[in-house]
C-alpha positions as CSV (number, residue, x, y, z in Angstrom):
1,M,43.3,-5.5,26.9
2,P,43.1,-1.7,26.8
3,A,41.8,-0.2,30.0
4,L,38.9,1.6,28.4
5,L,37.7,-1.6,26.7
6,A,37.9,-3.5,29.9
7,V,35.8,-0.9,31.7
8,L,33.2,-1.0,29.0
9,L,33.0,-4.8,29.1
10,V,32.6,-4.8,32.9
11,A,29.8,-2.2,32.6
12,L,28.0,-4.1,29.9
13,L,28.2,-7.4,31.8
14,A,26.9,-5.7,35.0
15,S,24.0,-4.0,33.2
16,P,20.5,-5.5,33.3
17,A,18.8,-6.5,30.0
18,R,17.2,-3.4,28.5
19,A,15.0,-2.8,25.4
20,G,17.4,-1.3,22.9
21,G,20.0,-0.9,25.7
22,L,18.6,2.6,26.4
23,G,16.0,2.5,29.1
24,C,13.9,5.6,28.5
25,G,16.9,7.9,28.2
26,D,16.2,8.3,24.4
27,G,12.7,9.7,25.1
28,A,11.1,6.8,23.2
29,C,9.0,5.5,26.1
30,H,5.3,6.1,26.7
31,P,4.6,7.4,30.2
32,G,1.2,5.8,30.5
33,G,-0.8,8.8,31.8
34,G,0.2,8.8,35.5
35,D,1.3,11.7,37.7
36,P,4.2,13.5,35.9
37,A,6.1,13.5,39.2
38,T,6.0,9.7,39.4
39,D,5.4,8.6,35.8
40,C,9.0,7.5,35.3
41,F,8.8,4.8,37.9
42,V,7.4,2.5,35.2
43,E,6.9,3.3,31.5
44,L,5.9,1.5,28.3
45,R,8.2,0.9,25.4
46,G,7.7,-0.4,21.9
47,V,4.1,0.8,21.7
48,A,2.9,3.2,19.0
49,P,-0.2,5.1,20.4
50,N,-2.4,6.4,17.5
51,A,-5.7,7.1,19.1
52,P,-7.4,9.4,19.4
53,Y,-5.8,10.8,16.3
54,P,-4.9,14.5,16.5
55,V,-7.1,17.1,14.8
56,P,-4.9,19.8,13.2
57,D,-5.0,23.2,15.0
58,D,-6.8,21.7,18.0
59,P,-5.8,24.0,20.9
60,A,-6.2,21.2,23.5
61,P,-5.5,17.9,21.8
62,L,-6.4,14.8,23.8
63,P,-3.5,12.5,24.8
64,R,-3.0,9.3,22.9
65,T,-3.8,6.5,25.2
66,E,-4.5,3.7,22.8
67,Q,-2.9,1.7,20.0
68,R,-5.4,0.5,17.3
69,C,-4.3,-2.0,14.7
70,F,-6.0,-3.8,11.9
71,D,-5.5,-7.5,12.2
72,G,-2.3,-8.2,10.1
73,D,-1.2,-4.6,9.9
74,A,2.5,-4.1,8.9
75,G,4.5,-2.7,11.7
76,C,1.7,-3.1,14.2
77,D,0.5,-6.7,14.3
78,L,3.8,-8.6,14.7
79,D,2.5,-11.9,13.3
80,G,1.8,-10.1,10.0
81,V,-1.3,-12.1,9.1
82,S,-5.0,-11.6,9.4
83,N,-5.8,-14.5,11.8
84,G,-8.2,-13.0,14.3
85,V,-5.3,-12.0,16.7
86,C,-3.2,-8.8,16.9
87,R,0.2,-9.3,18.5
88,F,1.4,-6.0,19.9
89,A,5.0,-5.2,20.8
90,L,5.0,-3.9,24.4
91,D,7.9,-3.7,26.9
92,L,8.2,-2.2,30.4
93,C,11.0,0.0,31.7
94,I,11.4,0.7,35.4
95,Q,13.6,3.1,37.4
96,S,14.7,5.0,34.3
97,A,15.1,8.7,33.7
98,D,13.1,10.1,30.9
99,P,13.8,13.5,29.3
100,N,10.1,13.9,28.6
101,L,9.4,13.7,32.4
102,P,11.7,16.3,33.9
103,A,9.7,16.5,37.1
104,C,10.2,12.8,37.8
105,T,13.2,11.4,39.6
106,P,13.6,7.6,39.2
107,Q,13.1,5.6,42.4
108,A,13.9,2.0,43.2
109,V,10.8,-0.1,42.5
110,T,10.0,-2.6,45.3
111,K,6.8,-4.1,43.7
112,L,5.5,-4.4,40.1
113,K,1.9,-5.4,39.5
114,L,0.4,-6.0,36.0
115,R,-3.2,-6.4,35.0
116,R,-4.4,-8.1,31.8
117,A,-0.9,-8.1,30.4
118,G,-0.8,-11.7,29.1
119,R,1.9,-14.3,29.6
120,S,4.7,-12.9,27.5
121,L,4.8,-9.5,29.2
122,T,4.0,-10.8,32.7
123,D,6.8,-13.4,32.6
124,A,9.3,-10.8,31.3
125,A,8.3,-8.3,34.0
126,K,8.9,-10.9,36.7
127,A,12.5,-11.2,35.5
128,L,13.2,-7.5,36.0
129,P,15.7,-6.6,38.7
130,L,13.8,-4.5,41.3
131,G,15.5,-2.0,43.4
132,G,18.5,-1.4,41.1
133,G,19.1,0.8,38.1
134,A,17.2,1.3,34.9
135,A,15.9,-2.0,33.4
136,C,13.6,-2.9,30.6
137,T,12.0,-6.1,29.4
138,D,13.1,-6.9,25.8
139,G,10.9,-8.3,23.1
140,A,7.7,-8.9,25.1
141,T,4.3,-9.0,23.4
142,V,0.6,-8.8,24.2
143,D,-2.0,-10.7,22.2
144,V,-5.5,-9.3,21.6
145,K,-8.2,-11.4,19.9
146,V,-11.0,-9.8,17.9
147,K,-14.5,-10.1,19.3
148,G,-17.2,-12.4,18.1
149,P,-17.3,-15.3,15.6
150,R,-14.9,-15.3,12.7
151,S,-17.9,-14.8,10.3
152,K,-18.9,-11.5,12.1
153,P,-15.8,-10.2,13.9
154,K,-15.8,-7.0,15.8
155,P,-13.0,-4.8,17.4
156,K,-11.8,-6.0,20.8
157,S,-10.0,-3.7,23.3
158,L,-7.8,-4.7,26.2
159,A,-7.1,-2.2,28.9
160,L,-3.7,-3.1,30.3
161,G,-2.7,-1.8,33.7
162,V,0.6,-1.6,35.5
163,A,1.5,-0.3,38.9
164,A,5.0,0.3,40.2
165,T,5.5,0.8,44.0
166,T,8.4,2.7,45.4
167,A,9.3,3.9,48.9
168,A,8.0,7.3,47.9
169,D,4.8,6.6,46.0
170,V,3.0,4.4,43.5
171,D,2.9,5.0,39.7
172,E,-0.2,3.6,38.2
173,D,-0.5,3.5,34.4
174,T,-3.1,2.3,31.9
175,F,-2.9,1.7,28.1
176,T,-5.5,0.3,25.7
177,L,-4.7,-2.1,22.9
178,T,-7.4,-2.6,20.2
179,C,-7.5,-5.2,17.5
180,V,-9.7,-4.2,14.6
181,P,-10.9,-7.0,12.2
182,R,-9.5,-6.7,8.7
183,E,-12.3,-6.6,6.2
184,W,-11.0,-4.8,3.2
185,P,-9.4,-1.4,4.3
186,A,-6.9,-0.9,1.4
187,A,-6.8,-1.2,-2.3
188,G,-4.8,-4.5,-2.2
189,Y,-6.6,-5.7,0.9
190,D,-3.5,-5.3,3.1
191,Q,0.0,-3.8,2.8
192,T,1.3,-6.8,0.8
193,N,-1.1,-6.0,-2.1
194,R,-2.2,-9.7,-2.4
195,R,-5.9,-9.1,-2.9
196,S,-7.1,-12.2,-1.1
197,P,-8.8,-12.0,2.3
198,E,-8.5,-14.9,4.8
199,T,-12.0,-14.4,6.2
200,A,-14.0,-14.6,2.9
201,K,-17.1,-16.8,3.1
202,I,-17.6,-17.2,-0.7
203,A,-16.6,-20.7,-1.7
204,P,-16.8,-22.1,-5.2
205,A,-20.1,-23.8,-4.5
206,K,-21.5,-20.5,-3.2
207,A,-20.3,-18.2,-6.0
208,P,-23.4,-18.8,-8.2
209,K,-25.5,-17.9,-5.2
210,L,-24.2,-14.3,-5.1
211,R,-27.2,-12.0,-5.6
212,L,-27.3,-8.2,-6.1
213,K,-27.9,-6.6,-2.7
214,W,-27.8,-2.9,-3.7
215,D,-26.6,-0.5,-6.4
216,F,-25.4,3.0,-5.8
217,P,-25.0,4.9,-9.2
218,V,-22.9,8.0,-9.5
219,D,-22.1,10.5,-12.3
220,G,-18.6,9.3,-12.9
221,N,-16.4,6.2,-13.4
222,V,-15.6,4.1,-10.4
223,S,-12.4,2.2,-11.3
224,S,-11.0,1.7,-7.8
225,T,-11.6,-1.2,-5.5
226,P,-14.2,-0.3,-2.8
227,T,-12.8,-0.5,0.7
228,V,-14.8,-1.8,3.7
229,A,-14.6,-1.4,7.5
230,G,-17.4,-1.9,10.0
231,G,-20.7,-0.7,8.7
232,L,-19.4,1.4,5.8
233,V,-18.2,0.9,2.3
234,Y,-16.0,3.6,0.7
235,A,-15.8,4.4,-3.0
236,T,-14.1,7.0,-5.1
237,S,-15.0,8.3,-8.5
238,W,-13.4,10.1,-11.5
239,N,-15.9,12.9,-10.7
240,G,-13.6,13.7,-7.7
241,V,-16.0,12.6,-5.0
242,V,-15.3,10.2,-2.1
243,Y,-18.5,8.3,-1.0
244,A,-19.2,6.5,2.3
245,L,-22.1,4.1,1.9
246,D,-24.2,2.2,4.4
247,R,-23.0,-1.4,4.1
248,K,-26.5,-2.9,4.5
249,R,-28.6,-0.6,2.4
250,G,-26.2,1.1,0.0
251,T,-27.5,4.5,1.0
252,L,-25.2,7.6,1.3
253,V,-23.8,8.3,4.7
254,W,-21.5,11.1,3.6
255,S,-19.6,12.4,0.6
256,Y,-16.6,14.6,0.2
257,D,-15.7,16.5,-3.0
258,T,-12.0,16.7,-3.5
259,G,-12.5,19.4,-6.2
260,S,-10.5,17.3,-8.7
261,G,-13.3,16.4,-11.1
262,G,-11.8,18.5,-13.8
263,S,-8.4,16.8,-13.3
264,G,-9.5,13.2,-13.5
265,G,-11.0,12.9,-10.1
266,V,-10.0,10.1,-7.8
267,K,-8.8,6.8,-9.4
268,G,-7.3,5.1,-6.4
269,S,-9.1,3.5,-3.5
270,A,-9.9,5.2,-0.2
271,T,-7.3,3.9,2.3
272,L,-8.7,3.3,5.8
273,T,-6.7,3.4,9.0
274,A,-7.5,1.5,12.2
275,D,-7.7,4.7,14.2
276,G,-10.6,6.0,12.1
277,R,-9.1,8.0,9.2
278,V,-9.5,7.9,5.4
279,V,-6.6,8.9,3.1
280,V,-7.0,9.5,-0.7
281,G,-5.0,11.1,-3.4
282,D,-6.6,12.8,-6.4
283,G,-5.9,13.7,-10.0
284,A,-4.8,17.2,-9.0
285,V,-2.0,15.7,-7.0
286,V,-3.6,16.6,-3.6
287,V,-3.8,14.1,-0.7
288,H,-6.7,14.4,1.6
289,A,-7.1,13.0,5.1
290,L,-10.7,12.7,6.4
291,D,-12.6,11.4,9.4
292,A,-13.9,8.0,8.4
293,L,-17.2,8.3,10.2
294,T,-18.2,11.8,9.1
295,G,-16.0,12.7,6.1
296,A,-14.8,15.9,7.9
297,P,-11.5,17.0,6.4
298,L,-8.5,16.8,8.6
299,W,-5.7,18.1,6.2
300,Q,-4.8,18.5,2.6
301,R,-1.4,18.4,1.0
302,E,-0.6,19.4,-2.6
303,L,2.3,17.5,-4.2
304,E,2.6,19.0,-7.7
305,L,6.0,19.4,-9.2
306,L,4.9,19.6,-12.8
307,P,1.4,20.5,-14.3
308,Q,1.1,16.9,-15.7
309,D,1.4,15.3,-12.3
310,H,-1.4,12.9,-11.4
311,I,-2.2,10.3,-8.7
312,W,-3.5,7.0,-10.2
313,G,-2.7,4.6,-7.4
314,S,-3.8,4.3,-3.8
315,V,-2.1,5.7,-0.7
316,T,-0.4,3.0,1.5
317,V,-0.4,3.7,5.2
318,V,2.1,2.0,7.5
319,G,2.4,3.3,11.0
320,N,2.3,7.1,11.0
321,R,3.4,7.4,7.4
322,A,1.3,7.7,4.2
323,F,3.1,6.7,1.0
324,V,1.8,8.4,-2.1
325,P,2.6,7.2,-5.7
326,V,2.9,10.0,-8.3
327,A,2.8,9.6,-12.1
328,S,1.4,11.6,-15.0
329,D,-2.1,11.7,-16.3
330,G,-1.0,10.2,-19.6
331,D,2.2,9.6,-21.6
332,N,2.3,12.9,-23.4
333,P,3.8,14.5,-21.4
334,C,5.2,12.2,-18.8
335,T,6.4,13.5,-15.4
336,K,9.0,12.9,-12.7
337,G,7.8,9.6,-11.2
338,R,8.2,9.4,-7.5
339,V,6.8,8.2,-4.1
340,V,6.2,10.8,-1.4
341,A,6.0,9.9,2.2
342,L,3.8,12.1,4.4
343,D,3.3,12.4,8.1
344,L,-0.1,10.8,8.7
345,D,-1.1,13.4,11.4
346,T,-0.2,16.6,9.6
347,G,0.4,15.7,5.9
348,E,3.9,17.2,6.1
349,P,6.2,15.7,3.5
350,L,8.9,13.5,5.1
351,W,10.8,12.4,2.0
352,T,10.6,11.8,-1.7
353,A,12.0,8.8,-3.6
354,R,12.5,9.7,-7.3
355,T,12.6,7.0,-10.0
356,A,14.7,8.9,-12.5
357,P,17.4,11.6,-12.4
358,D,17.0,15.1,-14.0
359,R,19.8,14.4,-16.5
360,V,20.9,11.1,-18.2
361,C,23.9,9.9,-20.3
362,E,23.0,10.2,-23.9
363,D,24.4,6.7,-24.7
364,D,22.8,5.1,-21.7
365,T,19.6,6.7,-20.5
366,T,19.5,4.5,-17.3
367,E,22.6,6.3,-16.0
368,G,22.1,9.6,-14.2
369,C,24.6,12.4,-14.4
370,T,25.3,16.1,-13.6
371,T,28.2,16.8,-16.0
372,D,29.6,15.3,-19.2
373,G,32.4,13.9,-17.1
374,D,29.9,11.4,-15.6
375,C,29.3,9.9,-19.0
376,P,32.6,8.7,-20.5
377,G,32.5,9.0,-24.3
378,S,29.0,10.6,-24.1
379,R,27.1,13.7,-23.0
380,C,25.0,14.5,-20.0
381,V,21.6,15.5,-21.5
382,G,18.0,16.3,-20.9
383,M,15.1,16.0,-23.3
384,C,13.3,18.4,-25.7
385,A,9.9,19.3,-24.4
386,G,8.2,18.9,-27.8
387,D,9.9,15.6,-28.7
388,R,11.4,13.5,-25.9
389,G,13.2,11.4,-28.4
390,I,15.7,14.3,-29.0
391,A,18.5,14.6,-26.5
392,C,19.6,18.1,-25.6
393,A,22.1,20.1,-23.6
394,D,20.4,23.5,-24.3
395,D,17.4,25.0,-26.0
396,L,19.2,25.5,-29.3
397,E,19.4,21.8,-29.9
398,C,15.6,21.5,-29.7
399,G,14.7,24.2,-32.1
400,A,10.9,24.2,-32.5
401,D,10.7,21.3,-30.1
402,G,12.2,23.3,-27.3
403,P,12.8,24.1,-24.6
404,C,15.3,21.6,-23.3
405,Q,14.0,20.2,-20.1
406,D,14.9,17.6,-17.5
407,A,14.5,13.9,-18.3
408,I,11.1,12.7,-17.3
409,G,9.5,9.3,-16.9
410,G,9.3,6.4,-14.4
411,G,5.8,7.2,-13.1
412,V,4.5,5.3,-10.2
413,T,0.9,4.4,-10.9
414,A,0.4,1.6,-8.5
415,T,0.0,1.2,-4.8
416,P,3.2,0.7,-2.8
417,A,3.6,-2.5,-0.6
418,A,5.3,-3.0,2.7
419,D,7.0,-5.9,4.4
420,P,5.5,-7.2,7.7
421,S,7.8,-5.1,9.8
422,G,6.7,-1.9,8.1
423,E,10.4,-0.8,7.9
424,T,10.7,-1.5,4.1
425,I,8.5,-0.2,1.3
426,Y,8.3,-1.6,-2.2
427,F,6.9,0.0,-5.3
428,A,7.2,-0.3,-9.1
429,S,7.5,2.2,-12.0
430,V,6.4,2.4,-15.6
431,G,7.8,3.9,-18.8
432,C,6.6,6.3,-21.5
433,Y,6.0,5.7,-25.1
434,T,7.0,9.3,-25.9
435,G,10.6,8.9,-24.8
436,P,13.3,6.4,-24.0
437,R,13.5,4.6,-20.7
438,V,15.2,6.9,-18.2
439,G,16.9,6.1,-14.9
440,H,15.0,3.4,-13.0
441,A,11.9,3.3,-15.1
442,D,10.2,-0.1,-15.5
443,R,11.6,-1.5,-12.2
444,F,10.8,-2.7,-8.7
445,F,12.2,-0.5,-5.8
446,R,13.1,-1.5,-2.3
447,V,13.1,1.7,-0.1
448,R,13.7,2.3,3.6
449,A,10.4,3.5,5.1
450,E,12.2,5.8,7.5
451,D,14.1,8.0,5.1
452,G,13.3,7.0,1.5
453,V,16.7,5.7,0.7
454,V,16.5,3.5,-2.3
455,E,18.3,0.2,-1.5
456,W,17.9,-1.2,-5.0
457,A,15.9,-0.8,-8.2
458,L,15.7,-3.9,-10.4
459,P,15.5,-5.7,-12.9
460,D,18.4,-3.9,-14.5
461,F,16.7,-3.2,-17.9
462,P,18.9,-1.5,-20.5
463,G,18.5,2.0,-21.7
464,E,16.8,2.9,-25.0
465,P,18.5,5.1,-27.6
466,F,17.2,8.5,-28.4
467,G,15.5,8.7,-31.7
468,E,12.1,8.3,-33.3
469,G,9.4,6.6,-31.2
470,P,7.2,5.1,-30.1
471,F,9.3,3.6,-27.3
472,N,8.8,0.4,-25.3
473,D,6.5,1.9,-22.6
474,Y,6.9,-1.2,-20.5
475,G,6.9,-1.4,-16.7
476,F,4.5,-2.1,-14.0
477,L,1.1,-0.4,-13.7
478,N,0.3,-2.6,-10.7
479,G,1.9,-4.1,-7.6
480,P,4.2,-5.3,-6.5
481,I,2.8,-8.1,-4.4
482,Y,5.0,-9.0,-1.3
483,T,4.8,-12.6,-0.1
484,P,6.9,-14.1,2.7
485,E,6.4,-17.6,1.5
486,P,8.3,-19.8,0.7
487,E,10.9,-17.0,0.8
488,P,10.3,-13.2,0.9
489,T,9.4,-12.4,-2.7
490,L,8.1,-9.6,-4.9
491,I,5.8,-10.4,-7.8
492,G,4.6,-8.1,-10.5
493,A,2.9,-8.4,-13.9
494,S,4.3,-6.1,-16.5
495,K,2.9,-4.3,-19.5
496,D,5.5,-6.3,-21.5
497,G,3.5,-9.5,-21.0
498,K,5.9,-11.0,-18.4
499,I,5.4,-11.8,-14.8
500,Y,8.5,-11.1,-12.7
501,A,9.4,-12.5,-9.3
502,L,12.4,-11.1,-7.3
503,D,14.0,-11.8,-4.0
504,A,12.6,-9.2,-1.7
505,A,15.9,-8.7,0.1
506,T,18.3,-8.5,-2.8
507,G,16.3,-8.0,-5.9
508,A,17.8,-11.1,-7.5
509,E,15.5,-12.9,-10.0
510,R,13.6,-15.8,-8.6
511,W,11.7,-16.5,-11.9
512,T,10.3,-14.8,-14.9
513,T,7.3,-16.1,-17.0
514,L,6.5,-14.9,-20.4
515,V,2.7,-14.8,-21.0
516,G,2.3,-12.5,-23.9
517,D,4.8,-11.9,-26.7
518,V,5.0,-8.1,-26.9
519,T,8.7,-8.3,-26.0
520,M,9.6,-10.7,-28.9
521,A,10.2,-7.7,-31.2
522,Q,12.7,-5.0,-30.2
523,N,11.0,-1.7,-29.5
524,A,7.6,-3.3,-29.6
525,F,4.9,-0.9,-28.3
526,A,3.0,-2.1,-25.3
527,A,0.0,0.2,-25.8
528,F,-2.3,0.1,-22.8
529,G,-0.3,-2.9,-21.6
530,L,-0.7,-6.6,-21.5
531,F,-1.1,-6.5,-17.7
532,N,-2.9,-3.5,-16.4
533,G,-4.6,-4.6,-13.2
534,A,-2.9,-6.3,-10.3
535,P,-2.8,-10.1,-9.9
536,A,-4.1,-11.8,-6.8
537,L,-2.2,-14.2,-4.6
538,F,-4.0,-17.1,-2.9
539,G,-3.1,-20.6,-1.7
540,G,0.4,-20.4,-3.3
541,R,-1.0,-19.4,-6.7
542,L,-0.9,-16.2,-8.6
543,F,-4.0,-15.3,-10.6
544,T,-3.7,-12.9,-13.5
545,S,-5.8,-11.6,-16.3
546,L,-4.4,-9.9,-19.5
547,N,-5.6,-6.7,-20.9
548,Q,-5.0,-6.2,-24.6
549,F,-2.3,-6.9,-27.1
550,G,-0.6,-4.1,-28.9
551,D,0.9,-6.6,-31.3
552,A,-0.3,-9.7,-33.1
553,S,-0.1,-12.2,-30.2
554,P,-1.0,-15.8,-30.9
555,A,-4.7,-16.4,-31.5
556,G,-6.4,-18.4,-28.8
557,I,-4.5,-17.2,-25.8
558,V,-6.7,-17.2,-22.7
559,H,-6.7,-13.9,-20.8
560,T,-7.3,-15.3,-17.2
561,Q,-4.7,-17.7,-16.0
562,A,-3.1,-19.2,-12.8
563,F,0.6,-19.7,-12.0
564,D,2.5,-21.4,-9.2
565,A,3.7,-18.4,-7.1
566,A,6.9,-20.2,-6.1
567,T,8.1,-21.2,-9.6
568,G,6.1,-19.2,-12.1
569,L,5.0,-22.4,-13.8
570,H,1.6,-22.3,-15.6
571,V,-1.2,-24.1,-13.7
572,W,-4.4,-23.4,-15.7
573,D,-6.2,-21.4,-18.2
574,A,-9.7,-20.3,-17.4
575,S,-12.3,-22.7,-19.0
576,D,-14.0,-19.7,-20.7
577,D,-12.0,-16.9,-22.2
578,T,-13.9,-13.8,-21.2
579,G,-11.8,-11.2,-22.9
580,P,-9.5,-8.3,-21.8
581,T,-9.3,-7.1,-18.2
582,W,-8.4,-3.5,-17.3
583,G,-8.9,-3.9,-13.5
584,S,-7.4,-6.1,-10.8
585,V,-8.1,-9.7,-10.0
586,T,-9.4,-10.8,-6.6
587,A,-9.2,-14.2,-5.1
588,A,-11.4,-15.0,-2.1
589,G,-12.4,-18.3,-0.5
590,G,-11.3,-20.4,-3.5
591,V,-13.0,-18.1,-6.1
592,V,-11.2,-15.9,-8.6
593,F,-13.1,-12.8,-9.7
594,V,-12.3,-10.9,-12.9
595,G,-14.0,-7.9,-14.5
596,M,-14.1,-7.1,-18.2
597,A,-13.1,-3.9,-19.8
598,N,-11.3,-2.5,-22.8
599,V,-11.2,0.7,-24.9
600,S,-13.5,-1.1,-27.3
601,P,-17.3,-0.6,-26.7
602,S,-17.9,-4.1,-27.8
603,T,-16.2,-5.6,-24.7
604,P,-18.6,-7.6,-22.6
605,T,-20.0,-5.5,-19.7
606,E,-19.8,-8.0,-16.9
607,F,-17.6,-9.7,-14.3
608,H,-16.9,-13.4,-13.8
609,A,-16.2,-16.0,-11.1
610,F,-13.8,-18.9,-11.6
611,D,-12.8,-21.8,-9.5
612,A,-9.3,-21.1,-8.1
613,E,-8.5,-24.9,-8.2
614,D,-8.9,-25.6,-11.9
615,G,-10.2,-22.4,-13.6
616,A,-13.7,-23.7,-14.1
617,H,-16.1,-20.9,-14.9
618,L,-18.6,-20.5,-12.1
619,Q,-20.8,-17.5,-12.8
620,T,-21.3,-14.4,-15.0
621,F,-22.5,-11.2,-13.4
622,P,-23.9,-8.7,-16.0
623,L,-23.4,-5.0,-15.3
624,A,-26.4,-3.1,-16.6
625,S,-28.6,-0.3,-15.4
626,A,-31.8,-1.3,-13.6
627,D,-33.9,-0.6,-16.7
628,G,-31.4,-2.4,-19.0
629,T,-30.9,0.6,-21.2
630,E,-27.2,1.1,-20.2
631,T,-24.4,-1.3,-19.8
632,F,-21.1,-0.8,-18.0
633,Q,-17.5,-2.0,-18.3
634,T,-15.6,-2.3,-15.1
635,A,-11.9,-1.5,-14.2
636,S,-12.6,-2.1,-10.5
637,G,-11.2,-5.1,-8.9
638,P,-13.8,-6.3,-6.4
639,S,-13.4,-6.4,-2.6
640,V,-14.7,-9.3,-0.6
641,A,-15.6,-9.1,3.1
642,G,-17.3,-12.2,4.7
643,K,-20.0,-13.3,2.3
644,E,-20.3,-9.9,0.5
645,L,-18.7,-8.6,-2.6
646,F,-18.4,-5.0,-3.6
647,I,-17.4,-3.8,-7.1
648,G,-17.2,-0.4,-8.9
649,Y,-18.3,0.0,-12.5
650,G,-18.1,2.6,-15.3
651,L,-15.1,3.1,-17.6
652,A,-15.4,5.9,-20.1
653,I,-11.7,6.6,-20.8
654,F,-11.9,9.3,-23.5
655,S,-15.3,10.9,-22.5
656,A,-17.5,11.6,-19.5
657,G,-19.4,8.6,-18.2
658,S,-21.5,7.3,-15.4
659,G,-20.8,4.5,-13.0
660,G,-21.3,3.4,-9.5
661,V,-20.9,0.7,-6.8
662,R,-22.7,-2.6,-6.4
663,A,-22.9,-5.0,-3.5
664,Y,-23.5,-8.7,-3.9
665,E,-24.3,-11.2,-1.1
666,V,-24.4,-15.0,-0.9
667,R,-28.1,-16.0,-0.4
């Protein structure tokens, strides 16, 4: 055995167990707020303090002494489910040098005392070798249960204390862990995008007892899912305004004008964080962070690359990162689809994941290139600005349709998802009818949350030839949904009328189910799409509702359906066919809620409740003004918290319109 290897093995065998094998030498420990001269005697590791959140340009920011977590939060609650308990990662390191504490010299700890630390951390701490070198517990956790009954949960805080005694002094540290009940803080309910809360109190027998509680009208469409936390309901509008409403009365608490009313306003939901912030993206491609209680602005970040850039989806927040989907306002022109990761504290861009390259091979538009040499037997080309069906290497090839520009497409209109660890992000892209499929348009993406590296983009759809359009315009306006059961899987419903399920780790196909028939003809045009809104996942079933058919699909097809989430097999058709759906489906407490909308003014102005077990129609909820003189379509998937339901309404796609938010309650 080489001498160096032998020395290393002896050193490793003699070393105590350490979290990550580093002690605090990498600067990743949290001191705990003690005296800087003694604070390295014992430190916390694995925690992610996020409260109080920093206020930009604050000359004297308060230290972060608390970690707040929504029940089930990815990367924060280790059990990954909303079950009334937050499981926090928390390890202790003793006798370790820390570059962030230069005034502290490690001392041998003779006694270690913990307060309110729970069994896992307490038992792990007892095994630490006192009086030696640096040592850490590894993989310890602390559980914090929410306060109150499951029907009316409230945040619960645990003030953990630890004291390390040495011959020189005592280091006493405290840290607070807070578990915040998950009501409906994000567009898809949680970071999996499944749109089904565990704590819903609306059973099939109670759905007909839902009664209007309040109505808050606004001068603009409300197509997003309202979000809910504590005593407030948050809504966004195409008029560019974010509203915070009193949950009991429906009265205005505060409003914030993003200034994007002339650019399509805000179409995504207001994403809430457990530490008290709201994050929204608007039609002018500006992301706003606000104080959730007051609406005071914290920061803004403009993300425009091209004038046609637009944010349709909602921002996903995981840990200290905000993931922003970017598409175009429409298909003519399209834009450079992408997801941008921002620092949650400052709004500074961290990375950008593009869905398509700037240049593609003329004979295979899914292949990116920089020179003709990258395209054997073909050319490396862009697209003419006036007609994206024309390939070009320079402006002369475009003529009156010039100039020659980069390939564009692959917009990301939907809300990204995350796995329970928060280390992996998933999103989906769409196509454009004004040009061929480019790069990784119309695919699911698996991306590293840390640096935006794309690990795969699938299914591997073929390129489309340049030429006369319209082009397929398939892809995913919604999702994907991440589900860990029975195996980690991504599920998304496409504009092409198919539902796709992929292995979340590899991207391999699990199953594909054809619902509509738009793909049965080559180059069939998907129009507004067979699936626009997101499905819901509940009880092992996937609940979907079709939008409209751009082709002559079979007469008699029922729009709202249920499928087995593990196999894709059809389970039921709704007992009543209620027509096209623009918005997302919600499943709560055994009830499936679906709203009606289409570009046609004759579409019913209502939303419906179905039994999740068999598709039986339970109730119709008309959407009309108080005096009955105005009716409203809805593209808003409802949110459900406890025995309350919240839904936005108003969908005037090609003209200015009014809308609002309504609350219903079981009585």
